N, C-alpha and C positions, 0 to 999 in steps of 0.2 A: 492604921487601916484608915481608910474617907469614908465619915460619917457621914459628910450631907452633902446632899444632891445640887448639883449646879445645874447652870443655863452657859452654856457660849454664844457671844455674837461676836464673830470677825470678819471683817471688810479691811480688803485691797484693793490695788488696783492696777492695771496691766497699760505699759505705753506703748504702741507701734509692735505688737508681737502676740505670739499663741496660744495665752494661759493652758491651755487642752484640747488638743487633737484630737477629732475622730479620726482611728486609722480605717472607718470604715467609711469615708468619704474624702476622702483624700488628703485627709487628715487635716482638714478647714476644723476652725472654733467652733465649738459646738453654741451652735442656735437655734432658740424657741424658735420655728416657722411663725406661730399665731402670734406671742408676743415681740418679737424681734431682740429679744433678750439672748441676753450670751447665757449658754451653762456653763458649771467642772463640777465634773462630779467628786465625790466624796472621794474616793481610788486616787486621783488627782491630789488633796488637799494632806490622804496619810503619809505617800508619798513623800509628799514636803518632809514631811514630820520625821519620819524613817530615816530618811536622808542627813537631816539633822543632824538628830542625836545620835548618829552612826556614826559618817565623818566626822564634825564637828564635836562632838563628844564623850565621843570615847564610848558612847551606850551600843549595849548587845543588840540583836532585833533580831527575828525567825528569818522574815522576809525580806530574805538580799538575796541577790545574784552572785553562786558562789560558781567557777570552772574551774574543773580538772587543768593537768598541764594542755590535755590534748583541747579544750574547749568545749566541753561538755560542759552544761550544766544541771548544776541537782538538780532533782526533784522533791518534792516534798518528803517524800517517804526517809531516803537520804538526810535531806535535812533532819528528821528530828531524831535520826538514829547518832546526829551527832550530840547528842544532848542525853543517848544509852550509858553513863558512870554514874559510876558511885567513888567517891573518897578520893579524886582525879583521878581512876584507873578507866581504863574502856569496857564498858562487862560483852561479853559473846549473847549474841541473841541465843541461841541456842542453850544457854547455863539457866536461859527464864521463861515459866509462863508470859503467855502474850499478855497478861492480868498483870504481868510485873511490870511488863515491858511499860506499856504503860502508865503504872502511877508512878514510875521513874522518871521514863522522859518529860509527862507533865509538872513532874514538881522544879526540877530541874529547867525548862522554858521558863517556869512562869521566876525562879528565881531569878532567873539570867535575862530573859526579853522583855523590855519594856514596851515593845509594839501590841506584843500580845496581852501586856498587863489594860495596856489601855484599849484595843480594838478589837481583840478577842481572833480567834480564830478556830478552822478548824482543820485536825491534823491528820494523816493518814499512817497509819502505823498497819507494819507487816512483818513476822515474823517470816515466813516460807508461802506459798502460794496456795496455801492451803486454810491458815492460821490471820485471819486479817479484823483489821479494825479499826478506830478514830478514837481521836480525841476531839469533841466541842468544848470550847470555852465562848460565850456570848461577851462581846467587848462591853465593859459599862463606858466608851466615850466613843459617841453615833451622829453622823452630821447628815442632815438633808446637802444634797446636792446645791450647789452655791450658782448664784444669778446675778443676773447686775442690775442695779434698780435704774437702770435704767436701760433702753432702745441700742443697739448697738450697728456699728456699720462695718461691715463685710468689704475687704480691698486684698486685691487679687497683685499679685506683683511678679515677674517671671526678669531674669536676669542671664547673667552667664558665669555658667563652671570657673571652675579653675584649670583643668583639663581636657583635652578631646575626650572623644567616645574609645576611640580606639587610633592602635598605633600607627595606625596608617589614612590617618585623620588628619586637615589640613583646620579646621573650626573647632574651637571649647563648643562644650554642651551646654545644652541650657537649663536654668532651675529655674522652679513656681509656686510659690508656696505664696497659704491665707493666712491674711492676719487682720486686727483689728485694730485701728489710730488708738482707738482707751476704750477701757473697759472696768466699773468701777463693785465689784462684785464682792455682794455676804454671804455667808455661811449661820448654818445657824447649828445645835449642837450640843444634847444633854448627857450627863455625864451618874450615870445614874448609882447611886451609892449602893442597889443592892446585889446587882450583877457583879460589881468590887469588890464582894466576899472573895468570891468563885475566882479574882484571876488577881487577887490580895495588891489592888490596884490600891496609891499611898495617899496624902498630900502634897508629897513631895514626887511626883507624877504626875499627877498636875499643873506642876508650876515647871516640870519640864516641858511637857506639854504643853504649855503659854508661850514659854522660850520659843519652843518650834514651830510656833507658828508664826510668832513674830520675830525675829532672826533666819527661820526657814523659807521665810518668804523671801524676805531681802535678798539674802547668799541665796538666791536661783539666781547664777551669774551662767547658763548656759544661750545660745544665742535664740532659741523661743520665747522665754522666760526673761534675758534681762528687758530691768526695765518694770520689775511689780516691787511695787513699796505698801509695807503695813500700814493702814491707816487710823482703824480700829478696833483695837480688844478689848471686850467688856465679859467680866462673867460674874456672874449673879450668884449664889454659895444660899443654901434656905435652908433653913432650921428646923422648918416643920415635913416632918417623913414624907418621902412619897409625896411630894410637892412640887408644882413649877408652873409658872406662866406659859412656858409653851410660843414658841414661834415670835421666837423678840424680831425676828427678820426682818417681817411684814408692818415695825412699828417705828421703819427706821424709811423717811426718804428724802432722794436728792434731788433737790428745784432748782430750776434753772433759769432764767432766762430764753436761755437758747435753742432752740431744737434737739433733742436728747440724743440723734444722730452725731451730730454738729460736735458735742461733748470730747474736748482735747484735755483735759486738766484739771487736776482735781478742786483749782477753785475758780474753776466755768461753773462751779454750785456752791449750793448750804445744803446739808445737812442736815435734813430736820429731825428733833430728839423728841421732838413734844409729850407726841404721845408713847414713847416709852419709857420717860421721865413719867408719868401719869401714869401707865403698867405698875410702876416699881413704887412709888411714894401709892400708892392705892393698897397696897399690899406688903408694905412694910414689915410690920412688923410680924411675916413668915419668913424675912429676909434676914442672913445672919450676917453677909457682909458684902458690897461691890467692890472690886476691881478695876479700872479703867487702864488702858495707854492709849495715844491718843496723838497723832501726828503734829507736829505743829501745822504744817503746813492746812489744815482740814479747817476747815469752816462748819460751828455747828450754832445750831442756832440756841445753846444753850450753851454752861459752857457743864457737864455731868458731874465733877464733882463736885464744883462749888454749889451746884440743887442739890445734890444730893445730901452735903452734908448739914443742910442748911435744915432739912428735912429730918433731921436727927440719922441718921443712917451709919452703919459705919463701911465707911467710905476709905479703898488703900491703892494709892498710885502705882499700876506697873512698869518699874524701871526694869530694863535691861539689855 
């Protein structure tokens, strides 16, 4: 089981793409009107993790789209009933009390589904129209919404489609989309060792999460997501119970000589980690170890591994 609390800082960038469209606003990249910074929801990041673990690593996940032969997609109640089995045999709902259904489903989901162990879930259970209940599991891993470290520029692009709009038309349809020329996005998260007890989260699960953050982002090869690149992944694991620094994303800054909206590449600036190093150094007696992965093209104000090692901290290089 997971014994230590830890914090995660994850930075990635996108180039001429849409990191997270808003379906209520013409699928435009989300931008905070006050700061001009790009916003990416934690749901988008979790989708990246789920898809990578399921499709690339063969891990079972609870939250995924499953359709029958007629194309009708499962709802959450039916998905829960996929786990109503014992010793490899499906159990009829009519043979169980609803409390027994809940117990069997919860155990099987936690044993099987890494996304529930990581992020938790609210799972509806229904025996019949009169007997209903739910399972609520608080996820040990919680991320804030991601935000770019600089103001971004929204670009509108219009072009022609491949087909006509109808069988009698002589002209092709037009397509339009909104993209960001560049955005360097920072996500901050906490792994709560207390909630981990209830979802049976393990250290191995957290290692798989780190792999999925890095390689899942790198392998988002859809048209709207191509060009995303992981740049920095930091995990700080604490030895003091119920302690964490908090807001690690507020301790890093992207320094550039350009106007922020003109940034087009990770090497257009330097990631200043001085405040982050200062905070870690100040609390080094409470830290068990630090894990770091950094992209070769990322320029840092100081080498994290070397600096923290000189402070007699246990620093480990993440390799994927």
